[in-house]
Every structure is written in structure tokens, then in C-alpha cells.
N, C-alpha and C positions, 0 to 999 in steps of 0.2 A: 357651758362655762362662758363667761364674757370674753370677747376678744379685746382685752384691755392690757396695756403695758404701763410702766412707770415712766416712760420717756417724756421728756419735756417738749413742749411746743415753743416755737419762736415767739417773742413778745407780741408780734403783730397777729398771732393766732391764738393767744391765750384769752378766752372769753371772760369778761368781768361785767358785773352790774356796776355802772359808774354813776347812775343818777336815778332817783326815785321821786315821784310826785303824787300827792293825794289831795283831794278836796271833799269836804262834806258840806253840803249846801242846805241851809234850813232857814230861809228868810221868813220874816213875819207876814209879808204879803206874798201870796202865791204868784202874783204877776211878776215878782222879782226873781222867781226861781229860775235857775239856769237849766237850759235844755241839755240833753245828753251830749250833743256835739260840743257845746261850750264847756261842759264839765271835762270832756276828754282833752280839749285844747288847753284848758287851764292846768290839768294834771301834767300834760306833756311839757308845758312851759315850766312848771315847777321842777320836773325831772331835768330839763335843760339847765336850769339855774343850779341845780344840785350837782350837775356834771360839768360845770364851767363852760357851757355853751356848745356841747357836743351834738346838739340836735341837727346841726347842719351837715353832719356826716351820715345821717340816717339814710340808708338805701333800701330799707325793708321795714314795713309796718304790718303788724298783726293787730286787728281790731277784734276785741272779744264780742261775740254775738250779743246784739242789743234786743231787748224785748219791749221796753216801755214806750218807745217812739220809733217811727219808721222814716227812713230817708231814701230819696231816689238814688243817690250814689254817695253813700257815706264815706268810702275811702277817698274819693276825689274831694269831697267837701272838707274832710279833715286835713288832707295834705295842703289844700289851699289856705285854710286857716293858719296852718303852721308855716306857711311860705316855704315848703320843701317839695321836691319832686322825686320821691323814691322810685326806684326801678320796680320794686315789688310792693304792692299794697293790697292786703288780703283781709276780707271780712269773714270771720269764722262762723262755724255752726254752733248750735247749742251744746253746752257741756261744762259742768263745773270744774272739770279737770283742765279745760282748754288753756287757761293762762299759763299753767305749768308746762304744758306741751309747747306752747309758743315760745316760752323762755328757753326751753331745752333746744328746740329747733333753731332759734336765733343764735344760740351759743355754738351749736354744731356748724352752722354756716360760717361763723367767724373762724372756728377752728379749722375748717377746710379751706379757708382763704376765699370764700365766695361772697363775703360781706364785710363791710367796715363797721357798721353799726346798725342795730335793730331797735325798734320801739314796739313794746307791747302795751296796749292801752285799751281801756274800756270805761264805761259809765252807764248808770241807770238813773232815772228820775221818776220812779214809780210813785213816790210819795206826792210829788207835785201833780202828776197826772190824776191820781186818785182824789186829791184835794180839790183840784179844779173841777172835776166831775161833780163832787158833792156841792160845791159852791156855784155851779153853773157858770164857770168862768172859761173864756177862750184864752188859751195861753199864747202869748206873743212870740211864738217860736217859729222855726222853719216849718213851712206847711207840712202836715202829716201826709206821707206818700202812700196813698191807698193802693197804688199799683206796684209798689216796690216788692221785690221778692220777700216772701214771708219765711222766717225760720221755722223749720220743723220742730215741734215740741215732742218731749219724751212720750207723751200719751199716744202719739201717733204710731209708736213702735210696738204697742202691746197687742196681745191676742184680743180679738173682738169680744170674747167672753169677759175679759177683764173690764173693758169699757162698758159692757152691758151691766155689770154688777157694781160699777162705781169704784173700782180699784185700779184706776189708770193714771193716778197722779202720785207724785212722790209721797205725799203725806199719808196716803192710804196703802202704799206698797211697802215702805220701809218697816212698818210694824210686823210684816211677815218675817223679815230678817231679825227684828228685835226679839220676837217670841222664840223663833227657832234657835238662835244662837244662845240665848239665856238658858233655854232648856238643855241644850247640848253641853253647856258649861256647868250644869248641875245646880243652877240657881232656882229659887222660887220666884214667882212674879214680884213679890214684895222685895226680895233682895235685888232683883234686876232693876226695879224702879228706883230703889235707893241709890244704886251705883250710878244710874243715869243722872239723878238729881245732884249727887256730889260732883260728878264730872261737869255738868252744866254750870254749877256754882263756880267751879274753877275757871271756866271760860268767862263768866260774867265778871269775875274779879280782874281779869286781864283787860277786858273791854273798858272797865271803869277807869283804867289808867291810860287808855289809848285816846289821844286827842282827836282822832278822826272817827271814833266810834259813834254810832247813832244813839245807843242807850248806854249811858255811862253811870250805871248803878250796880254795885255788887249785890247779888241776890243769894240768899241762903238756899240750901237744898230743900228746905221746907217750902220756901217761896215758890220754887220751881215745880215741885211734885204735887202740891196740894191744889186740887181744883177749886176754883172760885169764880165769881162773875166775870173778872177780868183775866182769868187763867183757865178757861173752859177746856174740857176734854175735846179733842178734835178727832183723833183716831187712836183707839186703845193701843198702847198705854200712854200716848203722847198728849200732854197738855199744850196750850198755846205757847208757853215759854220754852217748850222743848223743840219747837220747830223753827225753821229758818224764817227770818223776817225780811221780805223783799220790799217792804214799804219804806224805802230810803231814797235819798238823792246823794249819790256818791260817785266819784271818779278816781281812777288811779292809772299811773303810767310808770313803766320801767324801761330804762335806757341801757341796752347791752352793747358793749363795744370790746375792743381788744385792749390788753394791758398797755401796749405801745401807744394807742390813741389816747387812752386815759392819761398816761404820763405826759404826752405831748400837750394835752390840754391843761396840765397842771393840777389834775385831781390828786389830792392827798391819798397815797396808797393805803393808809389806814382806814379810808372810807370805802374801799373797793370790796366787793364780794366776788370771790372766784367761783365760777360755775363748774361743778364736777359731773359725776355720773348721774344718769337718769334712766328710767325704764317705764314702759307702758304695757298694758294688756287690757283686754276687754272680755266681758261676759256676753253671751247671746243677748240681743236687745229685748227679745220677748222673755220676760222673767219666768213665764211658765215653761220655757224650754231650757231650764237649767237643772243641774243634777241635784242641787241641795240649796237650802237657805240657812244652813248652820255655819257656813263660812263662804268665802268667795275665793276660788282658785286664782282668779286674776289679781285680786288684791294681795293674796299671799305671795304670788310670784313677783309682783312689783316690789313689795316691801322687803321680801327676803333678798332680792337683788341689791337693794340699797344697804341692807345690813352687811352683805358681803363686800360692798364697794368701799365702805369706809373703814379705815384702820384707826380712826381717832378713838381715844379712850376718854370717856366722860361719864358722868353719873347716870345719864340716861342710856347707857349701853352703846355708845358710839356717837350719839348726838346730844349736844347740850342746848339745843334750841329746836323746837318742834312746831310744825303746823299740821295737825291731823284734821282733815276735812270734817266739818261738823254740821252738815245739814240736819241730821237727826242723831241721837245719841249712839245708836248701834254702830255707826261708821267708825268713830274713834275708839269705841270699845273693842271692835274687831281688830282695828289697826294696832292698838296697844298690845293686845295678846299676840298678834303675829310678830311684832317687834320684840316681844319678850320683856316689856317694860313694866315696872311696878305701877300700881294705881296712883301713887303719890307723885308721879312725874307730871310736870306742867305740859298740857297737850297743845298749847297755842302760844304764839307771840302776838296774836291779833285780837282775839276776843270772841271768835265764833260767829256763825251766821245768825244766831238768835239775838245776839247782843251788840256785837260790832255792827251788824247789818248784813243782809244778803242781797247785794246788788246783782242778783240772779247769777249769770255765768261769771261775773267779774270778781267775786270775793278773793280768789287766789292771787289776783294782781295786787290787791291790798295786802294780802299775806306776804307776798314777796317784798313789798315795801317794808312791812314790819320786821321781816327776817333780816333785811339789810341793816335796819336800825339795831337789831339785837346783836348782829355781828360787829357793828361799829362800837357797840357798848360792851364788848368783851367776850361774847359767845365765840366759840371756835368753829363748830361744825353744825350746820342746820339742815333739817329735812323738811321739804315742802311736799306734802302729799295731797293731791286733789282727786276728786271723784265726780263723775257725771251720770245723769239719768237715774236709773234704779239699781244702784250698786253695779253699774254697767261698765263705765269707762274709768280707768285708773292710770294716773301718771304721777311719778315722784321724781324729785330732783334734789341733789345735794348742793348746798352753797357753803362756802368756807372762807375763813380769813386767810387761808394759805393756798398757794397754787396747787392745782389738782392734776398736773401733768396732762396727758391726753385722755383722762378718764371720761370727759364729756363725749368722746367718740366711741365709748364702749357699747357693745351690743350684747345684752344679757339674754336675749332670746326669751323674754318673759312671756310673750304670747304662746310660744310653743310649750313652755313649761306649764302654763296654766291649762292649755288644752290637754296635755298629757295627764294632768292631775285629776281631771274630771271623771266622775263616775257615769254610769249609764243614765241617760235622760229618758224619762217616761213619756209616752205620747200624751197629747192633750185631747180629752174627750169633751166636746162642747155640748153634747146632749146626753149626759150620763144618767144611768138608772142602776141602782143596786147599792151594795154595801161597801164600806171602806173605813178609813180612819183619818183623823185630822193630822195634816202635816204642818200647818201653821194657820194663823188666823189674825183678825182684828175686829174691832167694833167701831163703827162710824157714828159720830155724833153730829147733831145739828148746831146752829149758832147759839142756841140756848142751852147746849150741853145735854140735850135729851138723846137717847139712843135712836138712830135711824134704822140700822140693821147690823147684824154681824155678817162677816164674810170669812169662809174657811177655804183653805187649800186642802183638797182631799185626795188621798191616794186610794183608788178603787181596788177592789179585790182582783180585778182583771189586769192590774198593773198600770192602768192609765192614771193620769192626774187630771183634776178638774177643779173648778171653783163653784161654790154654792153659797147662797145667802141664807141667813137666819132672820126672819122677820122679827121686829122689836117685840111683838106680842108673844113670842116663844120665850117666855121669861126664864124658864129653867135652863134652856140652852144658852141664853145670853149670860146668865149668872155663872154658868160653868166657864165661859170664856173669860169672864172678868174676875175670877177668883184670884185673891192675893196669895193664896197658899200653894196651889198646884196648877201647873200648865195642863190644859186639856190635850196637848199633843200626844197622839197615839190613841185617843178616845175613839171608840167605834160608833158608827151610826149608819144612816142610809140617806142616799141622794135620790130625789125623784123630780121629774120635770113637772112644773106647775103651769097654769094658764099664762100665755105669753112667752112660753119657751124659756122660763127661768128655772135653773136648778135650785132646789132647796134642800137643806140639811136638817135632819132630825136625829139627835143623839139617842143611842140605845139607853134604856132605863138603867140607872145606876144601882 
């Protein structure tokens, strides 16, 4: 149980979001595109203006991990641009959940009296980088720091067999959860795909109304689910419009301070978002070293903690504004079920990573800005839920129109609860031979939409788990994987090692 009380904190320790700032940059000439450092600085300045000049109080900065450009000392460069000298300035690692974590930690520092104000900021300019490469243009930016520390990518944490078989990137791993969860929920592939399309259509409608969104066009479920030349299949069952879109230039910043400091600056209290309880938990980084793909014990523990933390009564079962992380449809589908929400609930205040845009690790900073706007516009209690890597890292945080007591200091023990809920984890066999059954699967497509190969997670008769490929020419096996009527989960077959040390799967005759 959380160590949480209803006691009030003094005003100089009540954490609030006092300022938000966003920028979406899409100039006609790529030479005019702002570099990530400039996007961060502009977003921070906009947050400062929104908070009546509180940037000067900032003694702590968290910079969301940047992928599209590299700087030799990004924290120092940003502080210099903002003309501030924070005692703490941290550049974070990869993780889609990281902005939520930084906001939670900044709020806790204020609640403990360790900080007066914190800034969470991030930006990406992948669209400009990609465009410059296509056009053969040298961008007039801060020189690219080739010797700067490089962020570790999620693909570096997987089992070597996953890298060998081409299932070491999010777009090829999340389908394993997509198939396993839908099968566990009793859906057919057709039903699961229809739910994903309806859900993504709902995200697109919110993005269409968000002035900072990259793609502002509401799409129908049919637009999203139907493969076409501009909506090709990438990894079954996901089409291009079902996956995150990192090809954006966007920046966002959130300024967290105390209620007392916000009042002193003259910030209207109706514009403040009070920060409440938060929780985090992780799965093992190697996704083959997990007990199941039918749900995530870490996600369950985090979201159940948030349900327990709020006593607000609203249509959505405790929250009347939601941001359910949306890199791929399976994530918010799982989250909605864990929270016990109906399919009709609006899953986002931002627009989703496919339509608002996916500035890599920084989407949830934009989501925090959108959540503050929702609270300013009448919502009472909001939930920010972020996720990183391969259903790996989970962090959620409550924001509210009302003071939250000392809830921000609560410890829900979510990691211990997640660890206790896990079942037995099978060993991974990298050189399997023998019979088994399909635990989950995907089919990888090339840029023209043609099948490259199928990949199955197999539980061997000896109890081990492995991965195996299905070459595109094994038409019957590929057809079984892509059936709209029945999931092949549980189907039996055999794995054998082929030339080059690659495991291959052949299904038993039906």
C-alpha cells in the first residue's frame, strides 16, 4: 500500500505546473529550420511567458534525450541560451516515459523543499535532418558533435537472436504484444484490427484540433486500417498510419514550481495544474526474458496505483482527461482495459504519436502541455501515462485543478508489485531444434509492402523460448500468420537451424 496521507503541504512546497510552451517548426526552406537547441530555447521562453517570468527561479533542468542532432554539451548550451545557471542540469537517457518521470521527480523535489522551480524540456528536428539529406543541404546549425556521448537505443538491450532475426526495433516488437493480447481477450484478428483503427481515428480527431500537431487531419478507421501505396503494411498488423511518426520538428517545455512562487509571480490560479501522485515500474529490458506478452505486470501495477490514488468521480472512472501513450495501438488498448475504461472514452488530449507527431522521447512533454490546457479549459483530473522501449518502462502521473495534499510524495511500490505478479520466465534457446508452439508472431514487410519474412516467438516442448523466422516463400505458413479469422497462437510446428545459424519454423500440416 502507498505511504500516502491527506495532509497538506505548505504553499512553498505544493508543486504546480505554472507554465507551458510548445513550438512546431515547418518552414518552406529547410535552411530556415530551427535546430533542436533553438526549439528547446523557444519552448522554454514560451513557458516563461506563460508563467509570468518564472524562468529565473529555475534551479533544475531535465533535458529529454535527443536523437536527431548531437551536441558536445547540451545542458551548458541550453542554460547559456536561457541566461540561467541552474545548480542541476541533466541530460536524460532514451525513454518515451522520461518526460513524465522528470515532471514527477521535479515535483517531488519541490515538495521536499529541495528546489524552487524545475524545467522539463526537449525537442527534435528529424524532419529537417531528413529533408536536408534528401536535398544535399548543409544545415546552418551548431556543428554536429561526432564525439559527443551517444544515447543507447532500445535495440541495444535485446537478445542477440532478436537482432539476428530483425525484430529489435519497436515497430517489429510491439506486434508480438498486439497478437498475444488480442488473442487473450478473445478477439479475432479482424476484430482486433478494427478496434485499433477506431482507436487511432479517435487520436487523429484530437490531433486535427491541436494547433501544434504535425498532421492536422481527422482520419476514418478505414483510412487507417486499409493498406494502400501511402499506407503500406510495415509489420503485421500495423500499417504506416498505425505507427509513431518521428519525422517532425517540434519542441516543448514545462515549468514546475511551488504554489507560493506562482502566486508571487502573479500567475492566475485558474491556470495552474497541481501535480499529484505518480508511479513507475519496469519490465526486463530483454523482451524474451518476460513471462508473458498477453499483458504487462509493470503497466498493470503503475495504472492500478493511479486508479487507487484518485478519488475524483468522472465519466472516465476517476479521470476526465487522459493521455494514454500511443506509439502503437496495443499500448493504449492494454491501458484502457487495465483502467477499466469503456472503448468510448477519449484516450488523448494531444493527438497521438502517429498524428500529433512523435518527437522521439519528447512526446509526453507535449502531452503535459496539452493536459494543462485541458485542465485550464474545465477538466478536473488528468492522467499522464508514458511508456518507453518495448513495453518496458512505465510512468504515470496525476495532474489536477485541485491541490493534491502530499500525494506527490506517495510511494506505491509499483515495481515490487509488478515483480510479484510475474509468472515463471522460460529460458531463451538461441540454437533451438525440435517441436513447439507459437506464442506470438509478426510478418515484416518491405517499403513496397511485400512480405520479407515472418517471425514467431516459439515455446519449445522442453520449456524454452526462442525466435524463428518464416521465409516469404513459405506461403502457407505466412498465410496462417496473416489470417483475419483466427490467430495462429498455439499452433504447433517445428524449429530447425538452417545455414548461417538461423532458426526457421515450419508449421505442422493442418
